[in-house]
N, C-alpha and C positions, 0 to 999 in steps of 0.2 A: 858451834860447828854445825853446818847444815848437812842433812843426809842427802846423798846423791840419788836422784830418781832414775830408776832403770826401767825402760819400756820392755816389758816381757811379752808383749803381744806379737803374734805372727806377722811377718812382713807382708805388706799388701802386694798381691800378685799384679804384675803389669797388665794393663788393659789388652785384651785380645778380641778380635772379632768373634761373633757368635759362631758356634760350631755349625758345620754344614749339616742341614737337616737330612735325615735318611729318606730314602725313597719310600713312599707309601702307596699302596694300591689305590687307584683312583685319582692320584695327583694329576693336575693339569699343568704341564710344563712345556717350555721350549725345548728343542733338542739339545741346545747348549747346556741348559740347566740340568736336564736329565743326565747328560754325560758327566757333569760336575759332581752330581750327587752319587751317581753310580760308582765313579772312581774313588769317592771318599768312603764308600761302605767298607767296613773292616773285613767282612766275609761276603763278597759279592755272590748273589744268587742270580737266577735267571730273571731278568727284568726287561720289559719291552716298552717302548713308546709307540702307541698306535693311535693315530689321529689326535695327537696331543695329550693322550691319557696314558698314565702309567699302569701297566699290568704286571703284577708280581706272580710268578708261577708257584703253585703249591708243591709240596714234596712229591718227587717223582716215584711212583710205585713201579715195581719190577715188571709185572705182566701187563699193566695198563699203559706204561710209557717206556721204561728203560729198555726192555727187550725189543719191542717193535722199533724204537728209535735206533737201536743198534742194527737191526735188519735193514732199515731204510738207508742209513749211512753206508753200510757195507755194499749195498746194491749200487748206490751212487758212486762210491769210491772205486768199485770194480770197473764201472763204465769209464770213469776218468782215467784209470790206469791203462786202459786199452785205447784211449782216444787222445793223442797228443794235441795240445791246444785247448783242451777242456779241463778245468780244475773243479774240485769239489771241496766243501767245507761243512763242518757240523757245529751247531750252536755258536755261530759267529754273528756279532752285531753288524747290522747293515744300515748305513746312513742313507735311507731310501729317499727321504725328502726332509724339509724343515720340521714336519710334524710327526715323522715316523722313523723309528729306529728299532725295527724288529730284530729278533735273534732266532732265526729259523732253525728247526731241528736239522735240516740238511739242505744243501743247495748245489747247483751246478752253474758254472759261468764259463763263457768263452773268454779266453785271455784277451786283454785289450789289444795286444799285438796281432791277434788273429781276427780282429773285427768285433769283439764283444762289446756289449753296451754298458757294462759296469767297469769301474776303475778302482784302483787301490790308492788311498791317500798317503801322504808322506808320513802320517802317524799310524799307518797300518790298519786303517779301516776300509772295509768294502763300501764303495759309494755308488749309488744308483741301483738299477734293477738288474739282478742276475737273470739269466734266461729261464731258469727253473728253480722253484722252491718246493720243498717237501716238508710237511708238518704231520706230527702224530698228535691226535686229539682224542678226547673222550667220546664225544658224540656230536651230532649236528647242532646242538645247542651252544657249542663253544664259539668264542669270539674269532677263532680261526676261520670260521665260515660266515662271519659277520663283518665287523669293521676292518679286520686284517685282510680279508679277501678283497674288499673294496679298495684298500690302500695298495695292494699288489696290482690289482687291475688298473687303477688310475696311473700308476707309475710305470706300467709296461712290463711287468713280469710275464713272460710269454707263456709259461706253463706252470700250473700250480697243482701239486699232488697232495691230497689230504687222506690220511689213513684214520678212519673213525673206528677206534678200537671197540668200544662198547656196542656200536651198531654193526660191527663186522662188515665194514664196507670201505671201499677205496674210491674216492672221487678224483678224477683227473680233468682239470680245466685247461682249455686252450684259449688264448687271447685272439679273438677275431673281430676286426672292425670295432675295437674299443670295448668289447664285452667278452665275458668268459662263457664259452660253450663247453659242454661236457664232451670229453673224448670217449667214444665208445670202444670197448675191446673188440677184437676180431671174433670171428666165429669160433676160433680156438681158445677164446678167453684171454688172449694176450693183448695188453695195451702196447701200442707202438708210438713213441714220441714223434711229433711232427717237427720239433725244433732240433732234437738230437737223434739223427738217424742211428738205428741200432740199439737205442735204449728201449729194451723190451722188458715188460713186466707181466708175469703170469699172475693175474689177480688172485685166483683160487689158491695157488701155492703160497703166496705171501700171506693171505688171510689165515691159512692153516699153519703158518710159520715154518714152512719147509724151505729153509734158506738154501739148501743144496740144490733143490730143483729150481728155485728162483734164479740162482747163479748159472745153472745149466741153460736155462732159456735165454738169459742175458748173453751168454757166450755165443749162442746161435745168432743173436743180433749183431754181435761184434765181428762176426765173420761174414755178414751179409754184404752184398755188393753196394747197397746204399751207404753203409757205414764206411766202406773203403773210399767211396767218392767224397764223403764228408771230410774224412781225414786229409784227402788230397786238397780239398778247398781250403781247409784251415792252414795247411802248409803253404799253399800259394799266397794266401793273404799275409802270412807272416813274412815270407820272402819279399813280397811286394812292398811292405812297409820298411823293410831293412835296406832296400835299395836306395 
């Protein structure tokens, strides 16, 4: 009588494609591959594609990033709340072009129905250039003032605000004839947006992190005649498109 041979080895696992590789700082990827890897990450962190290169954000410190980021988004959100037709977002991926998908700290965009230049895709991505982007960065050595600035300029982001925390400075760039010029604050130290009437920023108050005074100055902008006219123009554009 022959003994029965029993195979006690583990069953062979069925073939499966290789796991999607994680995003790594410095990877050179297409936007489609960047999104594929980003969505596959088990614990997504802030990652951006700038000029075809992946940038992974370091841990966000409280005073160096988290707090000023909160002030920036609060300022932008308050303006949006008082300006029908203008929306804001924080830390939102933007399909800027085929080589760039940044995730700005904050942004303002005019709704497409009111004549804005950015759109919202069917899968809920912002596409194209919002009218204003704000970033919180450590210093002038950051890529926010290098390749990212150039990508924003080339794609038509009309205003770009950069808070350089370590340098204790705020840069406000305005797109004019294809280049970024620096916007100068008024004699009172207040920046006044050229694209969003009534978006006023007291530079000194923001740098000393006096959010109450920043919002007080913004409220003055929101009741200015130029802001009222802007709201009327946005409403007119919306009604014109709905006809």
